[in-house]
N, C-alpha and C positions, 0 to 999 in steps of 0.2 A: 504493500501500500504505500500510494506515496506521501512523504512527509513535507512538514510546513504548509499544506493547506486546511485553513481555517475557514470553514464555514459555517460556524455557529451564530451567524447572525444573520442566515438565510431567512427570508420569508417566502409561504408558498410561490408567489409571484416572482420574486426576483429568483426563486431555483427554478422556475418554471422558463423565464426568461434570458437567464443565463448558460441554460446544460441543454433543453430540450428543443427548444423553437429556435435556434441559433443557426440550425439547419433548414432548409427548406421544407423538408418535408421528413416525417418518422417513417421508416420503412418495417423495421422490426421491432416486435412487444419484447425479443426475448433473442439472445443469441450466446451461446455456452460453447467455448471452444475447449476440447481435452481438456475438460473439468474432472479433475479426481478430490476427494476429501478422503483423508487417513486422522481417526481419533487415536490416542493413547491413550488405554485404561491400564494402569499399573504398570505389570509387566507386557501386557497385550498391544498388540497393533492392529484396528478394525478397520478395513478399507470398506466407508460407507459408498462412494461412486469411484469408477474406475474409468477415464479417460472420456467422458461423456459430451458428446454433440449434440448438440439441439440448434433450430431454428424457426422461430413461431415468428410469423407475421403478425401484423396487427389485425384484429377480428379473428382469427383463429379458433375453435375449439380443440383444444386436447386432451388426452385421456390417458393415464398412464395405471396400469395395474402389474400387478406382480405380488407375491405373498409378502406378509409381514417380515421386516427385516432386513426387504432385500434393498434400501436406499430410498424408498418412496419419499418419506417426509424429509431426509437431509436433500433431497435433491428440490424441491418446492423449497426449502428456507434458504438455499444457496441460489433460488432464482429470486426469490423475494428478498434478497440482500439481510437477513437476518444471520446465516453463517457464510463464512468465509474460504472457497475453496481452496485444497492444498496446494494444487498446482492448476493451470489453466485459469482462463477470462470468461468471465462474466460482464454483460451488456445488456443493459435492460434501456427499453424506449431510447435507441443509440447511443446510450451514455455507460463509458465503463466503470461502472460503479463502483469496483475494488479498489479503484486510484485514488477515493474521496474519504476525507475520516468520517467517525462512525457520526457526527454531530447532523453531517451532511447526507449521510444513509439514512439516519430516521426520518430527516426532512420528506427526504426522497420516496420512503417507504409508504409513509403517511399521505402524499401527493396521487400517487402515479399507481399502487396497487392495493388491493382489497384482499385481506385474509379472510376464510370462512374455515375453522377449527374443527377437529371430528367433538372436542370436549368444547366447545362453544367461544370458553374464555373469557366471556363476561365478568366484570367487574361487580363482585356479591354486592357489594354495600350500593350501588348506583340501582336506578331504575330503569327498565326499557330504553326509557326517552333519553336520560342520561347515560346508557352506555352507546346509543346511537350517536350523541352528542360530542360525546369523549375525543375522538379521532380528529374533530373538527378546531381543536383548539388553537391550532394553527392559525387559523382563518381574522381577519380585520374585520369581520362584519360584526354588525350588532349583536347581543345575547338572542335578542326578538326572536333574527332575522335566522340564525343558528336554530333556534330550539323551532322555527315554522319549517324549515329544511327539515329535520330531524323529523319532526310528525308525520309531515310528508312520505318519507321513506318508512317508518312502520305503517302507514295506511296502503302503501305499495304491497306490503307483504302481507296485510289484512289485518296487523295488532296495535292499530291506533288506538283502539279501546282497554287495550292491555300495558297503556303506556306509563302507568305508575305504579306498578306492579315489578317487585325483584325479582332477581333472576329463580330462588326457589320457590317463588311463587309462581311459574311459567311451567308447563309441561315441558319435555325434552325438544319435541318440534316447534313451540314455539321460542325456544331459547336459540334454535340452531336459526329459525327467520328474524330473531333481532339481529343475532350472529350478521346474517346476511344484508340487512339493514345499514349495519353499521361500517360493513364492508363497503359499500357504497356510500357514504359517507361525504366523501370530498370526490364523488363521481372519480373514481380513479378509470384508467385504461384499461389496466391490468387485473382480474380476478383470479386469487388463485385460493382453491380448496384441497382440504387435506382430510377424505374419506366423510364429505358432509354429510352422507346419509346412515353411516353405519350404526346411528346408536337410535336411531328412530324405526317407529312402526311402520307401515307401505305408505297408510295414509298422509302422515306427515313426511315422510321420504318423497311419494310424488309432487307434495305442492314443492320441495324442495328442488326436484329435477326441473320444474316447472319454469322455475324463479333461476335457473343455471342457463337455459334455453334462451330464456327472454333477456336476460342481459348479454347473450350473445346475438342475440338477432338485431340487439340496438346497437350493435358494436364491439361491445367490449370483447376482449381478449381473455379468453376462459382457459383454465389452466386446470383438470381436477387428477388427483392421485386418489383412487378409488379399489373398491371391490366390485363394484354395484355395475352390475354386467346392463342395465336399462341405461346407465349416464353413460356407457360406454358406446351404446348403440344409438347415440343423438345424431340425427342427421347429418352429414356431413364432417362429424370429428375426426381428426386424426388421432389412430390408437399407436400405444407404445405398451411393450412392458418390459419390464426392468426384474432382472436378477440378478442376487449377489454383488449388484451395484453397477452393471452394466444393463444401459439403456438401448433397446431395438424396437424400432418401426415395423408394426404391423402391415403389412400388406394389404 
């Protein structure tokens, strides 16, 4: 990672102007070149990713399946700039994200990616509405406008009437829908989902599948790590399989 780059004062608007829109047009949502990720745990070395190459254009729907422990979550975290590769290069929205410090990366994540986690990762002390508002913390918009946008997102996932409920007062399906609304908080171009239907009943899972399809139809790039075959069969989706850290596209 490059030393001496101080991005701690970047706002969302400055980040957009300085690093993404300096080119005429962003061509790729994601480009990974020869990416590996190795962890050391005590005397053990675990290779989570092995020389992964992946190019995803804007607006594509990408599905990665594979057994537990195959490296899917690590891949998603590297794509989303939560984790660093041990080797290789990660370019997100045509920005070489690994060249920047963590302050820049954090702002970049909030602006250009929306994460949907298997375990929802809602903040237990915040209401559904407050959870959706949380990623908007870098916005310079008035609080009333931020609240209005967050409420509109809850309405979009069918949970406006549950806005004042805490996570423990919501069902698993409702929590995941709040998580999807939160992922859309800053209208990011890239949605990253890690087993988004794994803990849900079939009715709730179908709602999540529909929301993912709708986001993609609206132009979002959607990348999903999943065992859900119905997500894998999404029309037009590119399918990949991961095994022992090796990513292979399914023709």
